[in-house]
C-alpha positions in Angstrom: 136.7 102.5 -65.2 134.1 103.0 -62.2 130.9 101.2 -62.8 127.7 103.2 -63.7 125.6 104.2 -60.5 122.4 101.8 -60.4 119.3 103.1 -61.8 116.6 104.1 -59.4 112.9 103.8 -60.4 111.7 107.0 -61.3 109.5 109.1 -58.7 106.2 110.0 -59.4 105.9 113.7 -60.7 105.3 116.2 -58.2 102.3 117.4 -59.9 100.9 113.9 -60.5 101.0 113.2 -56.5 99.6 116.5 -55.5 96.7 116.0 -58.2 95.9 112.8 -56.6 95.8 114.5 -53.1 93.8 117.2 -54.0 90.2 116.0 -53.4 91.0 114.7 -50.0 92.8 118.2 -49.1 89.6 120.0 -50.5 87.2 117.6 -48.2 89.4 118.7 -45.3 89.2 122.1 -45.9 85.6 122.0 -46.6 84.7 120.1 -43.5 86.7 122.8 -41.4 85.1 125.4 -43.0 81.4 124.0 -43.0 81.7 123.4 -39.3 83.1 126.7 -38.3 80.8 129.0 -40.4 77.8 126.9 -41.8 76.9 125.7 -45.3 75.4 129.0 -46.4 78.1 131.4 -45.2 81.0 128.9 -46.6 82.2 130.1 -50.1 83.8 127.9 -52.5 86.6 130.3 -52.9 87.6 130.1 -49.4 87.6 126.3 -49.3 90.1 126.6 -52.6 92.2 129.0 -50.9 92.2 126.9 -47.5 93.3 124.0 -49.7 95.8 126.0 -51.9 94.3 125.7 -55.0 92.0 127.8 -57.4 88.2 127.9 -57.6 88.4 126.5 -60.9 90.7 123.6 -59.8 87.9 122.7 -57.0 85.3 122.9 -59.6 87.0 120.2 -61.7 86.3 117.8 -58.7 83.3 118.9 -57.3 80.7 120.9 -59.6 79.1 122.7 -56.9 79.1 123.2 -53.3 76.5 121.0 -52.6 78.4 118.1 -54.3 81.3 119.1 -52.0 79.2 119.0 -48.8 78.2 115.5 -50.1 81.5 114.2 -50.6 82.4 115.5 -47.0 79.6 113.7 -45.6 80.5 110.6 -47.5 84.1 110.5 -46.7 84.0 111.3 -43.0 80.5 109.7 -41.7 78.4 107.8 -44.4 81.0 105.8 -46.2 81.9 104.3 -43.1 78.8 102.4 -42.3 79.5 99.2 -44.4 82.7 98.8 -42.2 80.9 99.3 -39.1 77.9 96.9 -39.7 80.8 94.2 -40.3 82.6 95.0 -37.0 79.2 94.9 -35.3 78.0 91.8 -36.9 81.4 89.8 -35.7 80.7 91.4 -32.1 81.2 88.5 -29.6 80.0 89.8 -26.2 76.3 89.9 -25.0 73.9 93.0 -26.4 74.3 95.2 -23.2 78.1 95.1 -24.1 77.5 95.7 -27.8 75.3 98.7 -27.3 77.8 100.3 -24.8 80.7 99.4 -27.3 78.6 100.9 -30.2 78.3 104.4 -28.5 81.7 104.4 -27.4 83.1 103.6 -30.8 80.9 106.1 -32.5 82.1 108.8 -30.1 85.8 108.1 -30.8 85.2 107.9 -34.4 82.7 110.7 -34.9 81.9 112.6 -32.0 85.5 113.4 -31.2 86.4 114.4 -34.8 85.6 117.3 -36.7 83.0 115.6 -38.4 80.8 115.7 -35.0 79.8 119.5 -36.4 78.1 118.3 -39.4 74.8 117.5 -37.3 74.4 120.8 -36.0 75.0 122.3 -39.3 72.3 120.2 -40.9 69.7 120.8 -38.3 70.5 124.4 -38.2 70.2 124.7 -42.0 67.5 122.1 -42.9 64.6 124.5 -43.5 67.1 126.7 -46.1 68.6 123.9 -47.7 66.0 120.9 -47.5 68.1 119.0 -50.0 71.0 118.9 -47.9 68.7 117.6 -44.9 67.3 114.8 -47.2 70.7 113.8 -48.7 71.9 113.7 -44.6 68.7 111.8 -43.9 69.3 109.0 -46.4 73.0 108.7 -46.2 73.7 109.0 -42.4 70.4 108.9 -40.3 68.7 106.2 -41.9 71.6 103.8 -42.1 72.6 104.9 -38.5 69.2 104.1 -37.2 69.0 100.8 -39.2 72.4 99.7 -37.7 71.1 100.4 -34.2 67.8 98.8 -34.7 69.8 95.5 -35.8 71.8 95.6 -32.4 68.4 95.9 -30.6 66.9 93.2 -32.7 69.7 91.0 -31.6 69.3 91.6 -28.1 65.5 90.6 -28.5 66.2 87.5 -30.4 68.8 86.3 -28.1 66.2 86.7 -24.8 68.4 89.6 -23.7 66.1 92.3 -24.5 62.4 92.6 -23.9 60.1 93.0 -26.7 59.7 96.8 -27.4 58.8 99.1 -30.2 61.9 99.2 -31.9 61.9 102.7 -33.9 61.2 104.5 -30.7 64.0 102.5 -28.9 66.2 103.7 -31.6 65.0 107.2 -31.2 65.8 106.8 -27.4 69.7 105.8 -28.2 70.1 108.6 -30.9 68.6 111.2 -28.7 71.3 111.6 -26.1 74.2 111.4 -28.8 72.4 114.3 -30.7 72.4 116.4 -27.3 76.1 115.7 -26.8 76.9 116.6 -30.3 74.7 119.9 -29.7 76.4 120.7 -26.7 79.6 120.2 -27.6 79.3 122.6 -30.6 76.9 125.0 -29.4 77.6 125.4 -25.5 80.8 123.9 -24.4 83.0 127.2 -25.8 80.8 129.3 -23.3 79.6 126.9 -20.5 81.4 127.3 -16.9 83.7 124.5 -15.7 80.9 123.5 -13.4 78.6 122.7 -16.4 81.1 120.9 -18.9 80.0 117.7 -19.9 82.5 114.6 -19.8 81.2 112.7 -23.1 82.2 109.0 -22.1 80.8 109.7 -18.4 77.8 110.9 -20.0 77.4 108.2 -22.5 77.8 105.5 -19.8 75.1 107.2 -17.7 72.5 107.3 -20.6 73.2 103.6 -21.6 72.7 102.5 -18.2 69.6 104.3 -17.8 68.1 103.3 -21.2 69.0 99.7 -20.9 67.4 99.3 -17.4 64.2 99.7 -19.6 65.3 97.5 -22.5 66.4 94.4 -20.3 64.3 91.4 -20.1 62.6 91.1 -16.7 63.0 87.5 -15.0 59.3 86.3 -14.0 
């Protein structure tokens, strides 16, 4: 008599696996629509349809469109600051190399992704939705500025950068990146080939120009 076939461990029910994936699918759909249409013009029904669920299912995970937007920002940008801070704290090179590394890494991990459109959305709709702007300021802008500030302070403490007003030095590094994001999402689609910007060349040029004013001068 043949021996019975071995018993395989039961697979997770399909409905359970699908349920666990839904928040991520809704966030991905919402990011795409928010960047394409803006916060005001995006309807939760569209997000739900794009994710293949009902509007009621969406509200089980995200009680409002604002909550959905916050989840998108936290998943794609804000929630990654602790990881980035640890990575930069362990950097072994000099502070000039660290600034360049931080700018390149930010572009690779945010600027080249759909999340790069969130900044334009917030700036365009801040006056209409101030609570969205306040949330973005608290969870993205402020931690980002603090991270850059720590990098610059590191350079000062190591004698690589001269003393400077750190708040404004941070703005000097942030401003070119905001320009690059705005250009990507507003002008790139319609700019002629002669006016297209290579992001990494732009970043390297800005870093060289800005650091020329930050480096400590030998007496």
